[in-house]
N, C-alpha and C positions, 0 to 999 in steps of 0.2 A: 734215526725212523727205523722204529722195528716194524718188518715189511709182513708180517702176519698175524701184527695187533690192530685190533679194531677197536674204536667205542661206539657206544647206542646209546642215544641220547632216549630221552622219554619213555626211561625202563618200563613205569607200570603202569600205562596205555595198553591197549589191547597189540598192535603190532609189538612193543615193546616185548612184552611178557610172552608173544611167541617166539621172536629169539631166544629168549630165556628157556623156554621150553623147549626147542628144537636144538640149541647151543652144540648138543656133544654131535651131531651128523656130521660137523665141521669140524676134528678134531686136530687139524693142524692149523686152526685159525686159535689166536688165542681173545677174548671178547674181556670187555670191561662196559659194566652196564650203572646209568648213571638217572637216575630219576630229577624232576626236577629241583629238588632241594640239595641234593648235593651238587646237580651240574645245570647250573641256570642259563640257558643258550643266551638270553640277553643281557648279561654278565660278563661283560668280554675280563676284565680281569680275572675270575673266577676261573673262566672258560679257558684263559692261557696260564694257568696257575696249572688248573688238571694235563695241560695239554704238553707243558714241560715237564710232568712227572712220566705219562705216559711213551709220549712221541707216538702215535699210533701211525700206518699207512694209509685207515681210512676211517672216515666217522660216519656213523648210518644213523641219520636222524631221523627220530621216529616221533619227537618232541612237536605238538603242535596243538592251537584251540581246536576242537570241533567241535563247541556246542552251535549246530547251524542257527538256529532261534535265539540263544540267548545271544546271537551275536550282536545282532538288531542292535540291542542295548548298550554289550559289553564291547563296544569299536573297540576303544581304548586296549583292550587286553586281548583282543584279536589281531588286532594290526602287531604288539608288542611281540606276541611270539611266533604268528605268520609270517611275520614281515621284518620288524627289526631285528627280533633271535638270527631268521635264516641270513640278512647281513652280516653281524656278525660271524656266523660261523663261515660265511663262502670269503669275506674278507681275510679271516684267518688262512681257512686253505689256501687262497692264493699267494698270503705271506712266509707260509708253513711246506706247502707245496702235497699234504695232504688229499686223499680222495673224499668226494665230498658225493655222500648219496644220500639222499630225498625227496620225500616222498607230497605228492600233489593231488588234484582233484580233480574228476570230469566237468567239476560245476565251473572249470575256470571258462570252459569252453562257451556253450549255453548261446550259440550262435545261430539259431532256428534252421540249423540242418536235419536234412533228414535219414543222410547218408551217414553211415561209420565215420564217426571224425579222426581226424589227420593231426598228427602232432603239428602240422604246419597253417590248420584251419585258424581263423581269426578269432579270437578270445572276447567274448565278452558279456563278463561276469555280472549277476545278477544279484547278488547279496553280499551284505558285510565278508560274513564270513570266504563267498568265494575273489571277492576282492580283496582280499587280504592274501589268500595263498595265490592269486596269481601275481603280485605285487613283492610275493616272496620266489616267485621264478624268475623274475625279471631280474631282481638284484642279485640271484646266481649267475647269470647270462649275462649278465653287465658284470660280472668281477674278474669276469677272467680265469675261473679256481677252473679247476677239474674236477667238474662234477656229471653226475647221473639223477637227472629227475626222472620218478615214476608218476606219472598221473592214473591213478587208479579211483574205481565207482564202485557205489555201494555197500564198502566194507563190512563185513562180519567175522568174531571168530567167537573163541572158549569161555573167549572172558566178559566182564563186565556187562554194560548194554548195548543191545545192537539188533537189529532186525529181528534176526532168528530169536534171542531169548526174548524180546518183547514180544511176540508171538507169540509163545510158549508158555508165558506169563500170561497174558490174555485170555488164550486158547481154555485155560483152568476155571480162570473167572468166571464169561462171559459166553453166552449162547449165542451169538450173535455181533458178527463184526461188519463193516462199511469197509472197503479199502481202495486205496487209489489207485484206478486201471490206464490211466494217460501221461504216465512218467516209466518212460520206458529205457530201462538198462542192462548193467548187466551185475548180479552179485560176486563177491571179492573176496573170496574165504583168504585170512593173512597167512595158514601154512603154507598157501599158495606165493603169497606175494616174497615170504621169506624167503621161499625157494627159486625164485629167479631171481628175485636181491643177491642169494650167494651162488648161482650161476654165472650171473654176470660178473661180480666182484672174483670167481675162479677163472672166468676168460680175462679179463684183464690181468691179473695176476701171471696167467699163462702166459701175459704179452700176444694171445690173440687177436684183443683188439685194443689201440691206444685212443686213452681220451685227451681230447683235446678242447678244452673250452671246456662250454653246457653242452649237455645232450638228452633233451627233453624224449621220455618211451611211452608208449601208453600200454597200461597192462592192468588186464579184469580179465574176468570171468570169458566165458566163451559162452555166447549165446545171446538173447533179444527176447527178455521178459521185461513186465509191469509189475508195479510191487504188489498188485493182486495177483499174478499168476503165482510173485515169491511166497506168498503166505497161502496160497493153496493148494502147493505143491509141502511146503513144513507140515499143515494140516493131515494132508492126506499121508504124509508116510510116516508122521506119528502117531495114526490113527485117532486123531484127536476128532471128537461131533460136535462140532459145531459150522453154522449156517455163515455165510458171507453174501455180502455182495457188491459190486463194483461202482465205482461214486466216479465224480470225474473231481478232478484237483481243487474246482470253485465251490465244492461242496466240504471238501477238508482246509478249514482256513488256517496259514501256519503266519507268523513273522516274517519269515523270509521264504522269498519264490524258490522254488527248486526247478531246473533244468525241467522240460519235458520230453528232452532226447538227450539220454547217455549215452550211448554207442558209442566206441571205440574203437578207430580200425587200428590193429595191431600188428600190419606186417611188416613195421620196423623193426620194431626187436624179434622178430621170428627171422627177421633176417640174418638181422646184424647177434644174437646173440644165439639163435637157433632153441628161441624160449617156446615151446607149446600152450598155450594158454587153456586152463582146463576146463571142461565145459562144467557149467552152474550146477545142475544136477549132481555130477557127480563129488565137487565137493562139499554139496551138503548133507549129502549122504556118510561121507566119510565126518562131519562134523558130531551128527545127531546119532552116529553109532556108537559116538566116542564112550560119552558119559548115559550110560544105561538107566539110571536113577534121574533122567531127565523127562523119561518117561512116568516119573510117577504121578 
């Protein structure tokens, strides 16, 4: 096993692409990136063959089925990736001794709490996507492998479709938008997730923290806002002239139910790894200032 070698799955997703973009920040590690066609985590034979060639010290699993509404119809696809694929990785991690880093969701909580949710809080997911993610978490915890599970929320990035890129697109096309204001959470930038992940990995490598079994940590942007607040800030910062109105979730029907409360307590990750989550406005400013063409 090469102690400095890392495999990143799901390399064509938002988080995988962000790892690729930032990889030069950690020159002491050797990264191998695989999309789902090159490394299908649901195919154990394929995965084993790659592990035999590379022998990584860690797999960072960015592979996931994230189409929340489509999952209500594509149940099999959601569970195949989010649960069965994770079972394969966790089983192999236990057998071969590599560290598994996996990303989960605030959606798994959905427990009616109005206080920041702790890792030990009850989980009562209310959508196929959320249930498939929780079952993946449970598979890791039951496997006995060495693993870090990061539960995050409202993820956005420089890549692909996410709330920010959607709002910017709609801001050019529409003169008015109604936006949900009774779902509360915290936006999380993939750059921040990558930096937090590598801080965790570096701490483990330096033996300042020993992984024993599965370990769940909450990580998101710092702050508490609604989707309406999120959109309003984007439009104000980008100086987009559009009128907006807050509406309740009941007026914006979606196939999958979203949690009304997604604010997570991050005391554990702060104390364990010294990671200070970034205030949500600061990360959004960084993303929006990266690409000047986004304003045209």
